[in-house]
Every structure is written in structure tokens, then in C-alpha cells.
C-alpha positions in Angstrom: 50.1 64.9 -70.0 52.0 67.7 -71.7 50.1 69.1 -74.8 52.2 69.0 -78.2 53.8 72.0 -80.0 51.7 70.9 -83.0 48.3 71.9 -80.9 50.0 74.9 -79.9 50.7 76.3 -83.3 47.2 75.2 -83.9 45.8 77.1 -81.5 47.5 80.2 -82.6 46.2 79.4 -85.9 42.8 79.9 -84.7 43.3 82.7 -82.4 44.9 84.6 -85.4 41.9 84.4 -88.0 39.7 85.2 -85.0 41.5 88.3 -84.7 42.0 88.9 -88.2 37.9 88.4 -88.1 36.9 90.3 -85.8 39.7 93.7 -87.3 37.6 93.2 -90.3 34.4 92.6 -89.3 34.4 95.5 -86.2 37.1 97.8 -87.1 37.2 98.0 -90.9 36.4 101.4 -91.9 34.0 103.0 -94.4 35.8 103.2 -97.8 34.2 105.5 -100.9 34.4 104.1 -104.7 33.2 105.5 -107.9 31.6 103.9 -110.5 31.9 105.6 -114.1 29.6 105.6 -116.9 27.1 103.5 -115.3 24.2 102.8 -117.8 21.2 103.8 -117.3 18.3 101.2 -118.1 14.7 102.5 -119.2 11.8 101.2 -117.9 8.4 101.0 -119.3 10.1 101.9 -122.9 6.7 99.9 -124.1 4.4 102.5 -122.8 5.1 105.1 -125.2 5.1 102.9 -128.6 1.6 101.9 -126.6 0.2 105.5 -126.7 2.1 106.7 -130.5 5.4 107.8 -128.8 9.0 107.1 -129.5 12.1 108.7 -127.8 14.3 110.9 -129.8 18.4 110.8 -130.5 20.8 108.2 -128.8 18.9 106.2 -126.2 22.0 105.3 -124.1 22.3 107.5 -120.7 25.2 107.4 -118.2 25.9 108.4 -114.8 28.7 108.5 -112.2 27.7 106.9 -108.8 29.9 107.2 -105.6 29.1 104.0 -103.5 30.5 103.6 -99.4 30.9 100.3 -98.0 33.5 98.0 -96.1 36.3 97.3 -98.0 34.8 93.3 -97.4 31.6 94.9 -98.9 32.9 96.9 -101.8 35.8 94.0 -103.0 32.6 91.7 -103.3 31.4 94.5 -105.5 30.9 92.8 -109.0 29.6 94.1 -112.6 25.4 94.5 -112.7 25.4 94.6 -108.7 24.7 98.1 -108.9 21.9 99.1 -111.0 20.9 102.2 -112.5 17.0 103.4 -114.2 15.0 105.6 -115.1 11.1 105.2 -115.4 9.3 106.5 -118.7 6.0 106.1 -117.7 3.6 108.9 -117.7 5.9 110.9 -119.4 4.7 112.6 -123.2 6.2 114.3 -125.8 8.4 117.5 -125.4 12.2 117.5 -123.3 11.4 115.3 -119.8 13.5 115.4 -117.0 13.7 112.1 -115.6 15.0 111.0 -111.8 17.5 108.2 -112.2 17.6 105.5 -109.4 20.2 103.7 -108.4 20.1 100.2 -106.5 23.0 98.4 -104.7 23.3 95.2 -102.8 23.7 95.0 -98.7 26.2 96.0 -96.8 26.8 99.3 -99.7 25.1 102.5 -99.6 24.4 105.1 -102.4 26.2 108.5 -101.7 25.9 110.5 -104.8 24.5 110.1 -108.2 25.6 112.8 -111.2 23.5 113.7 -112.7 20.3 113.5 -110.5 18.1 112.9 -113.4 18.4 112.7 -117.2 16.8 114.5 -120.0 14.8 112.6 -122.4 13.1 113.7 -125.5 9.8 111.9 -126.3 8.4 112.4 -129.9 5.6 111.1 -132.4 6.2 108.0 -132.9 6.1 107.4 -136.9 6.1 104.5 -139.4 7.6 105.4 -143.2 8.4 103.2 -146.1 12.0 104.1 -147.6 13.2 102.5 -150.9 16.1 100.5 -151.1 19.3 101.6 -152.9 22.1 98.9 -153.9 25.6 100.1 -153.5 28.4 97.8 -154.8 31.9 97.6 -153.4 35.0 97.6 -155.3 35.8 97.7 -159.0 33.6 97.0 -162.1 35.7 96.2 -165.0 35.4 97.9 -168.1 32.7 97.7 -169.9 30.5 95.8 -167.1 28.6 96.9 -164.7 25.2 95.1 -162.3 22.2 94.8 -163.8 18.6 93.4 -163.4 18.7 94.4 -159.9 16.2 93.2 -157.9 15.7 93.5 -154.0 13.5 91.4 -151.2 11.6 93.1 -150.0 11.7 96.3 -152.2 10.8 98.8 -149.4 11.1 98.4 -145.7 9.5 100.0 -143.2 11.3 102.1 -140.6 9.5 103.4 -137.5 11.0 105.7 -134.5 10.4 109.0 -133.3 9.2 111.7 -136.2 12.5 113.1 -136.5 15.0 110.4 -136.6 12.7 108.7 -139.0 12.0 111.9 -141.4 16.5 111.8 -141.3 16.3 108.5 -143.5 16.8 109.5 -146.6 16.9 105.4 -148.2 18.0 102.1 -146.7 21.4 101.0 -148.2 21.9 97.2 -149.3 26.1 96.8 -149.6 26.7 94.3 -152.2 30.4 92.8 -153.0 31.1 93.3 -156.4 33.4 90.3 -156.2 29.8 88.1 -155.8 28.8 88.9 -158.4 28.8 86.9 -161.5 27.3 86.6 -166.0 24.3 84.4 -164.2 21.8 85.7 -162.3 22.5 85.4 -158.0 21.3 86.5 -154.9 23.4 87.9 -152.0 22.1 88.4 -148.6 22.9 91.7 -146.8 22.3 93.7 -144.1 19.9 96.9 -144.1 21.3 99.9 -143.0 19.2 103.5 -142.4 21.5 106.4 -144.2 20.5 110.0 -144.7 21.5 111.8 -147.7 25.0 112.1 -146.6 25.0 108.3 -146.5 25.5 108.4 -142.5 24.2 106.0 -140.1 20.7 106.9 -138.7 20.2 105.3 -135.4 17.7 104.9 -133.0 15.3 104.1 -135.5 13.3 100.3 -136.5 13.5 98.8 -139.8 10.4 96.3 -140.6 13.3 94.3 -142.2 17.1 93.1 -141.0 18.2 92.0 -143.8 17.9 92.8 -147.3 18.3 89.9 -150.4 19.9 91.4 -153.5 19.5 89.7 -156.9 21.8 90.9 -159.9 24.2 89.5 -162.4 27.0 91.2 -164.6 26.0 93.0 -167.7 28.0 94.5 -170.6 27.6 98.3 -170.9 27.6 99.8 -175.0 27.0 103.4 -176.0 24.7 103.8 -179.1 23.7 107.0 -180.5 20.3 108.9 -180.0 17.7 110.8 -181.7 15.0 113.4 -180.1 12.9 115.1 -182.7 12.1 118.7 -181.1 9.1 119.8 -182.3 6.8 123.1 -181.9 8.2 126.9 -181.5 9.1 128.8 -178.2 6.5 131.4 -178.1 7.6 134.4 -179.5 8.4 136.5 -176.6 11.3 134.2 -175.7 14.5 134.0 -177.2 16.4 130.5 -177.9 20.2 130.6 -175.7 20.8 127.0 -176.0 19.4 124.0 -176.8 21.4 120.6 -175.5 20.3 117.3 -176.7 22.4 114.3 -176.0 23.7 112.6 -178.7 24.4 109.3 -177.3 23.2 107.5 -174.7 24.8 104.0 -172.5 22.9 101.0 -171.7 23.3 97.5 -170.5 22.4 94.1 -170.9 23.1 90.7 -172.6 26.1 91.2 -174.9 24.3 89.5 -177.5 20.9 91.8 -177.7 23.4 94.7 -177.0 24.9 93.6 -180.3 21.8 93.9 -182.4 20.9 97.4 -181.5 22.7 100.5 -183.3 21.2 103.2 -181.8 17.8 104.5 -179.8 15.3 107.1 -180.8 13.3 109.3 -177.9 10.0 110.6 -177.8 9.5 113.7 -179.6 9.4 116.5 -177.2 7.6 119.7 -177.7 8.9 122.7 -176.8 5.8 125.3 -177.5 5.1 125.3 -173.9 8.1 126.5 -172.4 8.3 129.8 -170.3 11.4 129.3 -168.4 15.0 127.5 -168.5 14.3 123.8 -168.4 15.4 120.1 -168.3 13.0 118.1 -170.0 13.3 114.3 -169.6 13.3 112.0 -172.3 11.5 109.2 -172.7 13.4 106.5 -174.4 11.7 102.8 -175.2 13.9 100.1 -174.3 14.1 96.6 -176.0 13.2 93.6 -173.9 16.2 93.1 -171.0 18.1 96.1 -172.0 18.5 98.7 -168.9 20.0 102.1 -169.2 23.7 102.1 -167.3 24.3 104.0 -164.4 24.0 107.2 -164.9 21.7 107.5 -167.7 18.7 106.4 -165.9 17.1 110.1 -166.0 18.6 111.6 -169.2 17.1 114.9 -170.3 16.8 117.6 -173.4 18.1 121.1 -171.5 16.4 124.2 -173.6 17.6 127.8 -172.4 15.7 130.6 -172.9 15.0 134.3 -172.0 12.1 137.2 -172.4 13.4 138.8 -175.3 13.6 142.8 -174.9 10.1 144.7 -175.4 9.4 148.6 -176.1 5.7 149.7 -175.9 4.5 153.0 -177.6 0.8 154.7 -177.4 -0.9 156.0 -180.6 -4.0 158.1 -180.7 -6.8 157.4 -183.1 -5.6 160.1 -184.9 -2.1 158.5 -185.5 -3.7 155.3 -187.0 -3.4 155.0 -190.8 -6.7 153.9 -192.9 -5.6 152.0 -195.7 -8.2 149.6 -198.4 -11.0 151.6 -198.9 -10.0 155.0 -201.3 -12.3 157.8 -201.4 -14.2 157.4 -198.0 -13.1 160.7 -196.0 -15.4 160.6 -193.5 -14.9 157.4 -191.3 -13.7 158.0 -187.6 -11.9 155.8 -185.2 -14.0 156.1 -181.7 -11.3 154.1 -179.8 -9.2 157.3 -178.4 -6.0 155.5 -178.5 -3.9 152.2 -178.5 -0.9 150.3 -177.3 2.1 148.8 -179.9 4.3 146.4 -177.9 7.5 144.8 -180.0 10.0 142.7 -178.9 12.9 141.5 -180.2 17.1 141.6 -179.6 18.0 143.7 -177.1 20.0 145.7 -179.9 17.3 146.3 -182.4 14.5 147.5 -179.3 17.3 149.8 -177.8 17.4 151.7 -181.1 13.8 151.5 -181.6 11.3 154.8 -182.1 7.9 155.4 -182.3 7.9 156.3 -185.6 9.6 153.0 -186.6 6.0 151.5 -186.1 3.3 152.3 -188.3 -0.3 151.3 -187.1 -3.0 151.1 -189.3 -6.7 149.8 -190.6 -7.2 147.5 -193.7 -10.8 148.4 -194.2 -13.1 146.7 -196.2 -17.1 146.4 -196.7 -17.1 143.7 -193.9 -14.9 146.1 -191.5 -17.2 148.8 -192.0 -20.7 146.7 -191.6 -19.3 145.5 -188.0 -18.2 148.7 -187.8 -14.7 147.1 -186.0 -11.4 146.8 -187.7 -8.3 144.9 -186.6 -5.0 146.6 -186.1 -2.2 145.9 -187.9 1.5 147.6 -187.9 3.8 148.2 -190.8 7.8 148.1 -189.3 10.9 147.4 -191.6 13.0 146.7 -188.6 14.1 142.9 -187.3 11.4 142.2 -185.2 10.2 138.6 -183.4 6.5 139.9 -182.2 4.3 143.2 -182.3 1.6 143.0 -180.2 -1.3 146.1 -179.9 -4.0 146.2 -177.6 -6.3 146.3 -178.1 -6.5 144.4 -180.9 -9.5 145.8 -182.9 -10.7 149.6 -182.5 -14.2 150.7 -183.5 -14.7 153.0 -186.1 -17.9 154.7 -187.6 -19.3 155.8 -190.6 -20.3 159.8 -191.0 -23.2 159.2 -193.8 -24.6 163.2 -193.5 -22.9 163.9 -196.9 
């Protein structure tokens, strides 16, 4: 019985499929394929922490991999089939060059890996508590700002490589101004480690990923400030400028602020000041009242400079004797003294030796003790006179 046309068609299709399979399996040539920026997985990273170590810098490493295989095999490759790994076990502090191991599914081979090794920097692992600073996003209305600000936690532990943790200035917590009201409220925000410039520091771990910020809107008021200055500068210094803040801004409940007409800071003693300084002003505040932004660390600025000085040397014969008349046989046994005068540059620049007249004010007590204090006569406007030594030795010749 002759076979139908349908039978021959089926036979033809089967033969075609078998021929196609033969070509694919037997004659399909090997192809190359490049996989760029393949992430390298770091193995045994926990072993570093166990030894008090940590990775420094960006922990993301990439390699380019050239794979080979038949077209059919390559077409079946999916993400995750090609795996790049680097084992950190056994490496220690310093720059380490670690081999990259790449694996592929059956039927696919690894022809090339670039780079063959990755450079990994390992440092001592440290943990340091860093302060939290709240940054408010948006504009406050005139005369209003955030107050009674607290955070939970109060500090956050930052851990990681020593250089990375050292770069962290503080933990930033951003809160939109629009979330605040006159009543105290708590807003949860992300904890972000930043450096002094406000840039995010990567590759560190935080003990808490979130911060609860509690705050409220406060009224701001400017009030007069009084600060008493006590003491005097040492004679060798001249006052150039004394800048005392005349007012201060505070914040709090509006009703509480209305009761405050002014504030008084603790008195500041300048007698021990020896250089230009910014002296903190201690200002007691009523309960519930805080310093407004920018007024938390108010200071009194005092600018001083050493006055001009000039020193002259006098022999014992140049020292006058005064106080006891008729006694001519007193001898000063200290061979010489120096007299240093201080004052304005104009006066000191024109000062001459004869403008200063050292003398001894003698009395019975000085004769008994055989010493006398050196004093100086002068007419110029001088700030300070100092003699060295302050006292001289004298003798009384009684042989006559």
C-alpha cells in the first residue's frame, strides 16, 4: 500500500531536525564572549573581623572575563552562572594582592581574567562612638527654629578600618522642617556617617541604621547681655581691643521668652591673660530656655600685645642714696643693676638712660638688714618699671 504524502512530510521534518542537531552538536565552532565588570565576591571576610581586622576603601571589586564555548552553551549562560571569588583567609594588615578564581558551567571554559589579582588593603579594625548632629531640611519661618532637640540613641558606634572610622566626623540625621510642630514630636530618620566636609563615608558599619529625633518649633528672641570684666592685664601687655557681645538670641516657649528682659554672664577675669584670646562666656539660662542657633558658644574677644621695652644698666656709683642725711660712708656692694622700662612704642623709642634715676630710700631698718630696695625716679609716661635685682646689698663704714 503506497504511503501517503503526509507520511513523507513527517519523515522529512524528522530528518531535518536530526541534521540540524548534528550540525549544532558536531560542527558548531567554539565562540568567545566577554563578560565585563563581573563583581568579585570576597570569601572569609568574617575571618578578618575575628582577628580584629577590616577592609579599607571601596570593597567592590570588578574583573573582565573572556569565556569560550559552543554557541548553544554560551546562549544558555545567565547572570550568576559565571562566578568570580577572592579568598581573604590568611591575609593581614597592609596592601595584599589576592588571586581571583573564576568558575563557569559545564561546557564553558575561562580563557582570560583581567586583572588576575585584586589589590585589597587591610587595616586594624576599630570602633569609636561618634556624635549625632541633626540637620533640618527646608526654611524656618522668621523668628522660629527647632528646639528641645534630643536623639535616640545619643551617640552611634562606628566600626571598620581605622582610617575609614577616623574620617567620620559625626553621624548626620536629616529632618524636614515641615515635619515639626509647636508640640514635641519624634521623627525617625536614617543615620549617615559623614566627614568634616559633609561627604558620606563609605565602608563603615553603624551600631544603628536609624535615629529617632525629637524636637519642636520654638520662638526666638534677642535680649541684652551684660558681662563684667574684672582684673587688669599684666603691665607688660597693652590692650588693643576688648569685644564684649551686647546681646544674645535665645529660644523657647513664647510665653517664657516674654518674661526675660536680659541676661547676665559670669564675670571674666583678664588678669591671667597673656595672649589674644576668645574667652567663653558662661550664661545661666532659665529652665526651658536654650541658646538660639549660632549663639551656643558666645565669647569675649580680647586682643593684646606686649608693650615696648628698653633696658639700661647702672653701676653702684650711679644709684642715688636718699632718706638719711649726713651719712656719707654707705657703700653699695652690688656692682650693678638693670632697669627695664615698658610702655608705648613712641615713649620707649625716645627713652634715654638719664631719664631713669635709680635710688635707695634708706632708713634705720635698711641699715640693720644691710639691704635696700631699688626704686626709680622718672618723668615719662611709662607702664611698668622693673629692676634686677630688686634689692641691693649695702654696708656702713663706722671706722670714723
